[in-house]
C-alpha positions in Angstrom: -8.4 68.6 -31.7 -11.6 66.7 -31.4 -9.7 63.4 -30.9 -7.4 65.4 -28.3 -10.7 65.9 -26.3 -11.8 62.3 -26.4 -8.8 61.1 -25.2 -8.4 63.7 -22.2 -12.2 62.5 -21.3 -11.0 59.0 -21.4 -7.6 59.5 -19.3 -10.3 61.6 -16.7 -12.8 58.6 -16.6 -10.3 56.2 -15.7 -8.3 58.0 -13.3 -11.5 58.7 -11.1 -12.1 56.2 -8.3 -14.5 53.8 -8.9 -15.5 54.7 -12.3 -14.8 51.8 -15.2 -15.8 52.3 -18.8 -18.0 49.9 -19.9 -15.6 46.9 -21.7 -16.8 43.4 -21.0 -15.1 40.5 -20.9 -16.2 37.9 -23.8 -17.1 34.7 -22.5 -17.8 31.4 -24.9 -19.7 28.7 -24.0 -21.1 25.6 -25.7 -24.9 25.1 -25.4 -25.8 22.5 -22.7 -22.5 23.1 -20.5 -22.2 24.9 -17.4 -20.2 27.9 -17.0 -19.0 30.0 -14.0 -18.5 33.6 -13.7 -16.2 35.2 -11.2 -16.3 38.8 -9.5 -12.9 39.4 -8.8 -11.8 41.5 -5.7 -11.9 45.2 -6.1 -9.2 47.4 -4.2 -11.6 50.0 -3.4 -14.4 47.9 -1.7 -14.2 46.1 1.6 -13.3 42.4 1.3 -16.4 41.5 3.1 -18.6 43.5 0.8 -21.8 42.2 -0.7 -21.5 41.0 -4.2 -24.4 42.1 -6.3 -24.9 40.3 -9.4 -27.0 41.8 -12.4 -28.0 40.4 -15.6 -28.8 43.0 -18.8 -30.2 40.4 -21.4 -33.2 42.8 -22.5 -33.6 44.9 -19.2 -31.3 44.8 -16.2 -32.5 42.7 -13.5 -30.6 42.1 -9.8 -29.8 38.4 -9.6 -28.8 38.5 -5.8 -32.0 39.2 -4.6 -33.9 36.4 -6.5 -35.1 33.4 -4.3 -33.5 29.9 -4.7 -36.8 28.7 -6.0 -36.5 31.5 -8.8 -32.7 30.8 -9.3 -33.7 27.0 -9.8 -36.1 27.7 -12.6 -33.9 30.0 -14.4 -31.1 27.6 -14.1 -28.7 29.8 -12.1 -26.7 29.6 -8.7 -25.6 32.7 -7.1 -23.0 32.3 -4.8 -21.0 35.2 -3.5 -18.4 36.0 -6.0 -19.7 33.2 -8.3 -22.5 33.2 -10.7 -22.8 29.3 -12.1 -25.2 28.7 -15.2 -25.9 25.1 -14.7 -26.9 24.5 -18.4 -26.1 27.1 -21.0 -28.8 28.4 -23.5 -29.7 31.2 -25.7 -31.8 32.2 -22.9 -28.6 32.9 -20.8 -26.8 34.7 -23.3 -26.1 38.8 -22.7 -24.6 40.5 -20.5 -24.0 40.4 -16.8 -22.1 42.5 -14.3 -21.0 42.6 -10.4 -20.3 45.0 -8.1 -18.8 44.9 -4.5 -21.4 46.7 -2.3 -22.0 50.4 -2.8 -19.1 50.7 -5.0 -19.5 52.3 -8.0 -17.2 50.2 -10.1 -18.9 47.1 -12.1 -17.3 44.4 -13.9 -18.8 43.1 -17.0 -19.5 39.9 -18.6 -20.9 39.1 -22.1 -21.7 35.7 -22.5 -22.0 34.3 -25.8 -23.4 30.7 -26.1 -22.8 28.7 -29.2 -25.4 26.7 -30.4 -24.0 25.8 -33.7 -20.4 25.1 -35.0 -19.2 28.2 -36.1 -15.7 29.4 -36.7 -15.3 32.0 -33.9 -16.8 29.5 -31.4 -14.6 26.8 -32.2 -11.4 29.4 -32.0 -12.6 30.6 -28.8 -13.2 27.1 -27.4 -10.0 25.3 -28.4 -6.8 25.3 -26.2 -3.4 24.0 -28.0 -1.1 21.9 -26.1 2.6 20.9 -27.6 4.3 17.2 -26.6 7.3 16.0 -28.1 8.3 12.6 -29.5 9.3 9.7 -27.2 8.6 11.7 -23.8 5.9 11.6 -21.1 3.4 14.0 -21.6 0.2 14.6 -19.7 -3.0 16.3 -21.3 -4.2 19.7 -19.5 -7.7 20.1 -19.3 -8.5 24.0 -19.1 -9.5 25.4 -15.9 -11.7 28.1 -17.7 -14.8 29.3 -16.1 -15.0 26.7 -13.6 -16.9 26.6 -10.6 -14.9 27.6 -7.5 -13.9 24.7 -5.1 -15.8 26.1 -2.4 -18.9 26.8 -4.2 -21.7 25.0 -1.9 -23.4 21.4 -3.1 -21.0 21.6 -6.3 -19.0 18.3 -6.6 -16.3 17.6 -9.0 -16.6 14.2 -10.3 -13.3 14.2 -12.4 -12.3 14.7 -16.1 -12.8 12.2 -19.0 -10.9 12.3 -22.3 -12.3 11.6 -25.7 -10.4 11.3 -29.1 -12.9 11.1 -32.4 -15.3 9.7 -30.0 -13.2 7.0 -28.5 -12.3 7.2 -24.6 -8.7 8.2 -24.2 -6.3 8.2 -21.1 -4.9 11.8 -20.8 -1.3 10.8 -19.8 1.0 9.3 -22.4 4.4 7.7 -21.2 6.1 8.0 -24.5 4.3 10.5 -27.0 4.4 9.3 -31.0 3.6 11.3 -34.1 0.1 9.4 -34.4 -1.1 10.8 -31.1 -1.5 14.5 -32.2 -5.1 15.5 -33.1 -8.4 17.0 -31.6 -9.1 16.0 -27.9 -12.1 16.7 -25.8 -12.1 17.0 -22.1 -15.4 16.8 -20.0 -15.4 18.0 -16.7 -18.5 16.8 -14.9 -20.1 18.2 -11.4 -22.8 17.0 -9.5 -25.4 19.5 -8.1 -28.5 18.1 -6.3 -28.0 14.7 -7.9 -27.7 16.4 -11.3 -24.8 16.0 -13.2 -23.5 19.1 -15.4 -20.6 19.2 -18.0 -18.2 21.3 -19.0 -16.5 20.6 -22.3 -13.0 21.9 -23.7 -11.4 21.1 -26.8 -7.8 20.7 -27.0 -5.2 20.5 -30.0 -2.5 18.4 -29.4 0.6 19.0 -31.5 3.2 16.6 -31.6 6.9 17.8 -32.3 10.2 15.8 -32.7 12.3 15.7 -29.5 14.6 18.5 -29.2 18.2 18.3 -28.1 17.4 19.9 -24.7 14.4 18.1 -24.1 10.8 19.7 -22.7 10.6 20.6 -19.2 7.9 18.8 -17.2 6.0 18.0 -14.3 6.8 13.9 -13.3 5.0 13.8 -10.3 2.1 14.0 -9.3 1.1 13.2 -13.3 -2.4 14.6 -12.6 -4.5 16.8 -10.8 -6.4 14.8 -7.8 -7.5 14.5 -4.5 -5.3 13.7 -1.5 -7.3 12.0 1.4 -5.8 13.3 5.0 -6.4 13.0 8.5 -6.9 16.4 10.0 -3.6 17.6 12.6 -1.2 15.3 10.7 2.1 16.6 9.1 1.6 16.4 5.4 4.2 16.7 2.7 3.5 16.8 -1.0 6.4 16.7 -3.5 6.0 18.2 -7.2 9.2 16.7 -9.3 10.1 18.3 -12.6 12.7 17.7 -15.0 13.7 21.0 -16.7 16.4 22.1 -19.6 17.1 25.5 -18.1 18.3 27.3 -15.6 15.8 29.8 -16.1 13.0 27.2 -15.4 11.4 27.1 -12.0 8.8 25.3 -10.1 6.6 27.0 -7.2 3.2 26.3 -5.2 0.4 28.7 -5.6 -2.6 28.8 -3.1 -5.1 29.6 -5.7 -3.3 32.4 -7.5 -0.9 33.5 -4.7 2.5 31.9 -4.2 2.8 29.9 -1.2 5.4 31.1 1.5 8.8 29.6 1.8 9.1 30.7 4.9 8.9 27.5 7.3 7.4 29.5 10.3 4.3 29.6 8.5 1.5 26.5 9.0 1.8 25.9 4.9 4.9 26.5 3.1 7.2 25.0 0.7 10.9 24.6 0.1 12.7 22.8 -2.9 15.8 21.4 -4.1 17.9 21.2 -7.6 20.2 19.0 -8.8 22.1 19.8 -12.0 24.0 17.7 -14.1 25.0 18.0 -18.0 21.9 16.9 -19.5 19.2 18.0 -17.5 18.0 19.8 -14.2 15.7 18.0 -11.6 13.9 20.0 -9.1 11.5 19.1 -6.4 9.1 21.7 -4.7 7.7 20.1 -1.2 4.7 21.6 -0.2 4.6 21.0 3.7 1.5 21.1 6.1 2.4 21.4 9.8 -1.1 20.3 10.6 -3.5 19.9 8.5 -6.4 21.9 9.3 -10.0 22.5 8.2 -9.5 25.5 6.3 -6.7 23.6 4.3 -9.6 21.4 3.2 -11.4 24.2 1.3 -8.2 25.7 -0.8 -6.5 24.3 -4.1 -3.1 24.3 -4.2 -1.2 24.3 -7.6 2.0 23.1 -8.6 3.3 25.2 -11.6 6.3 24.6 -13.6 7.4 27.7 -15.4 9.5 27.0 -18.7 11.2 29.5 -21.1 11.1 27.0 -23.8 7.2 26.2 -23.6 3.8 27.2 -21.7 3.8 27.0 -18.2 2.3 23.3 -17.0 0.2 22.9 -13.7 -1.1 20.0 -11.5 -3.7 20.9 -8.8 -4.5 19.0 -5.9 -7.2 19.6 -3.1 -7.2 17.8 0.5 -10.2 15.8 1.7 -10.7 14.4 5.2 -10.6 10.4 5.6 -13.6 8.8 6.5 -13.5 7.0 9.8 -13.5 3.2 9.5 -17.0 1.8 9.6 -18.0 -0.2 12.5 -18.7 -3.1 10.3 -15.4 -3.4 8.2 -13.5 -2.6 12.0 -15.5 -5.8 13.4 -14.7 -7.9 10.0 -11.0 -6.9 10.3 -11.0 -7.8 13.9 -12.6 -11.2 13.0 -10.3 -11.8 10.3 -7.3 -11.4 12.2 -8.7 -13.7 15.1 -9.5 -16.3 12.6 -5.8 -16.1 11.2 -4.3 -16.8 14.6 -6.6 -19.6 15.4 -5.9 -21.2 12.0 -2.2 -20.5 12.6 -2.2 -22.2 16.1 -4.2 -25.1 14.7 -1.6 -25.8 12.0 1.2 -25.2 14.2 -0.3 -27.9 16.8 -1.1 -30.5 14.4 2.1 -30.0 12.1 4.6 -29.2 14.8 6.4 -32.6 14.5 7.0 -31.8 10.6 7.8 -28.3 11.3 10.5 -29.0 13.8 11.8 -31.8 11.3 12.0 -29.2 8.8 13.8 -26.4 10.7 16.4 -29.0 11.8 17.3 -30.2 8.2 17.3 -26.6 6.9 19.3 -24.9 9.0 21.3 -27.8 10.0 20.6 -27.7 13.7 23.3 -30.1 15.4 23.9 -30.8 19.1 27.1 -29.1 20.6 29.5 -31.6 22.1 30.0 -29.4 25.2 27.6 -31.5 27.6 30.4 -34.3 27.8 27.8 -36.9 26.3 29.5 -39.5 23.9 26.4 -40.7 22.4 22.7 -39.6 21.2 21.1 -42.2 22.0 21.7 -45.7 23.8 19.5 -48.6 22.1 18.6 -51.2 24.8 16.6 -54.0 23.8 13.7 -55.6 26.3 11.8 -58.8 25.7 8.3 -58.4 24.3 5.6 -60.7 26.0 4.0 -61.1 22.8 5.7 -62.5 19.2 5.1 -59.2 17.6 8.5 -57.5 18.8 11.5 -56.5 16.4 13.4 -59.5 15.3 16.9 -59.3 14.6 16.5 -57.8 11.1 14.4 -55.2 12.0 16.4 -54.3 14.8 19.4 -54.2 12.7 17.5 -51.8 10.3 16.6 -49.7 13.0 20.4 -49.2 14.0 21.3 -48.6 10.3 19.0 -46.2 9.5 19.4 -43.9 12.6 23.3 -44.1 12.0 23.7 -43.9 8.2 20.6 -42.2 7.1 19.7 -39.4 9.7 23.2 -39.6 11.3 22.6 -40.3 14.8 25.5 -41.7 17.3 24.1 -44.8 18.6 25.6 -46.9 22.0 25.0 -50.4 21.3 25.4 -52.8 24.0 27.0 -55.7 21.9 29.2 -53.4 20.0 30.1 -50.3 22.2 30.7 -52.2 25.6 34.1 -53.6 26.5 34.4 -57.5 26.7 34.5 -58.9 30.2 32.6 -56.1 32.0 29.6 -56.4 34.0 26.1 -56.4 32.5 25.0 -53.5 34.9 27.9 -51.5 35.1 28.1 -51.5 31.2 24.4 -50.6 30.9 24.8 -47.9 33.8 27.9 -46.6 31.6 25.8 -46.4 28.3 23.2 -44.4 30.2 25.7 -42.1 31.6 27.4 -41.3 27.9 24.0 -41.3 26.2 21.6 -38.3 25.8 18.7 -40.7 25.4 17.6 -44.1 26.2 15.5 -45.8 23.4 13.9 -48.8 25.1 13.3 -51.6 22.0 11.0 -54.9 22.1 12.5 -57.6 20.7 11.4 -61.2 20.1 13.1 -63.7 21.2 14.9 -62.0 24.3 17.9 -60.4 23.5 19.5 -61.2 26.9 22.4 -58.1 27.0 21.0 -56.5 30.3 17.4 -56.5 29.3 16.7 -57.9 33.0 18.0 -54.7 34.3 15.0 -52.7 33.9 14.5 -51.7 37.7 18.0 -50.6 37.8 17.5 -48.5 34.5 14.5 -46.6 35.9 16.3 -45.6 39.0 19.3 -44.5 36.7 17.1 -42.8 34.7 15.5 -40.8 37.4 18.6 -40.0 39.1 20.4 -38.8 36.1 17.1 -37.0 34.4 18.0 -38.7 31.3 15.5 -38.6 28.3 13.5 -41.8 27.5 11.9 -42.9 24.1 9.7 -46.1 24.7 9.4 -48.1 21.5 6.3 -50.4 21.8 4.1 -52.6 19.2 0.4 -52.5 18.3 -0.3 -55.3 20.7 1.0 -53.3 23.3 0.1 -49.9 22.4 -3.0 -50.1 25.2 -1.9 -53.0 27.6 -4.4 -54.2 30.2 -3.1 -53.5 33.6 -0.6 -56.1 34.8 0.2 -57.4 31.3 3.4 -55.6 31.6 5.9 -56.0 34.1 5.9 -53.1 36.6 9.4 -51.5 35.7 8.2 -51.6 32.1 5.2 -49.8 33.0 7.0 -47.3 35.0 9.4 -46.7 32.2 6.4 -46.3 29.5 4.9 -43.7 31.7 8.0 -42.1 32.5 8.8 -41.3 28.5 7.7 -40.9 25.1 5.8 -43.8 23.4 6.5 -44.4 19.6 4.9 -47.4 18.0 6.4 -50.0 15.7 3.9 -51.2 13.1 5.8 -53.8 11.5 6.0 -53.3 7.3 4.3 -50.0 7.3 7.0 -48.5 9.3 9.8 -49.3 7.4 9.8 -46.6 4.6 12.1 -43.4 6.0 8.7 -41.2 5.6 6.6 -42.7 8.0 5.4 -41.6 11.0 7.1 -44.0 12.9 10.6 -42.3 12.0 8.7 -38.9 12.0 8.1 -39.5 15.6 11.1 -41.2 16.9 13.2 -38.3 15.2 11.0 -35.8 17.0 11.5 -37.3 20.4 15.3 -37.9 19.9 17.6 -34.8 20.4 19.2 -33.2 17.0 21.9 -35.7 16.2 25.5 -34.3 17.0 28.2 -33.5 14.3 31.2 -34.5 16.6 32.7 -38.2 15.8 31.6 -41.1 17.4 33.2 -42.7 20.7 33.0 -46.4 19.6 34.3 -48.3 22.5 33.7 -47.2 26.1 36.6 -47.4 28.9 37.1 -50.6 30.5 36.9 -50.8 34.2 39.8 -51.6 36.3 
């Protein structure tokens, strides 16, 4: 009868609005670690109601009305729904409660600070995780009693993993059996230039790979921060491999599922691809336009698997820092320097570049211009004894034709016998794309005295001219050359013959001569000019 009365009293108390029995939840924390208590929302109170935190370690004390200096002295930080203890000690151990406004309901917390390694503390601060051999695995650092991302002046510095005192990477591309063991993850936070830590123990169990495989998130591999520009569209893909039709991937905004309706500013959609062995699913979180409100939220991709525990990857957004004026100026200077260097190289090496492109892409002149020859080699008498002798002249003709593939019109070879010299020379000019004047010693004859007529013909037909000169005539004095030669030298491109040093095919003489000549034509040569009737 007495038990029935007690049960009825408990039912009556719990049915009354705003009345909760005192059953504090226990929170274990290692001495020296940071811990955060969060006051959850009560449906009986207004969402904007003031949160009142109290401490009942020895006697009840209102923490919400303490000054910032007093909070700092006690190692506390009260921010709305959050109560953060920066470095837990035995002085912080005890009962804490929070209430919303004038509501009579209170939420209780019992904080237990572990100063020594007791079995109870070890069990309460260890978190199991299972991975499978020959599969990728990411260690998950628990998100238990951590400060909210929106807590002012507290910045997360990331996570560091250790195993038996040695630094470790929290990601395994292929788990092996010897990877099992006890891992420690340390979350560090920066508050007023002081670093505070939260330490968790993860016990990794490695099991043999099952036949069906272990569902897991493939991308992103770990939680992190994405730098974005405000007002831009952003899509974050969460990719997972699953082995059951009942497995699912979804996006959460804190603890609420993100909308799948595309009319919302932030939503997610998904695709599934199934085959005989596995299911690949991609859940895409879409921000139509990233806003400042999005920067204050944490978004979590959660994989719910029927064959194991759920896995999580959390992302937060941060605004990209604008480029500094110094880096912008350095970038512009680097681009300008690159342009200047490129122009200088092109100017200085334009001849080599042009010849390289001709040779690489096999550039040949078409025969549609009606010309029969690439060049007409015409000799003129040099006033000095440094002109090309007969052997040099033969070498010039042979290299151009046989080595570089030019079709040449030679007076003593391609002109029909009995033809007038002036007419034959003009016919050669008419049938050639370029005229090359070669200094010879002694006088070669063969039309070399028709320089005035040649100049007039070149001007009339706009035929290209290449003027070969020797070192002694490279800078002739006024009046040292015939007037016709001076006019021809000024009208054409000049190339200097330097004797023996010009013989090698790689010498600057051949490069300059080939550069000023048109690309050789591929059509068959016409060896004999028609005889005039």
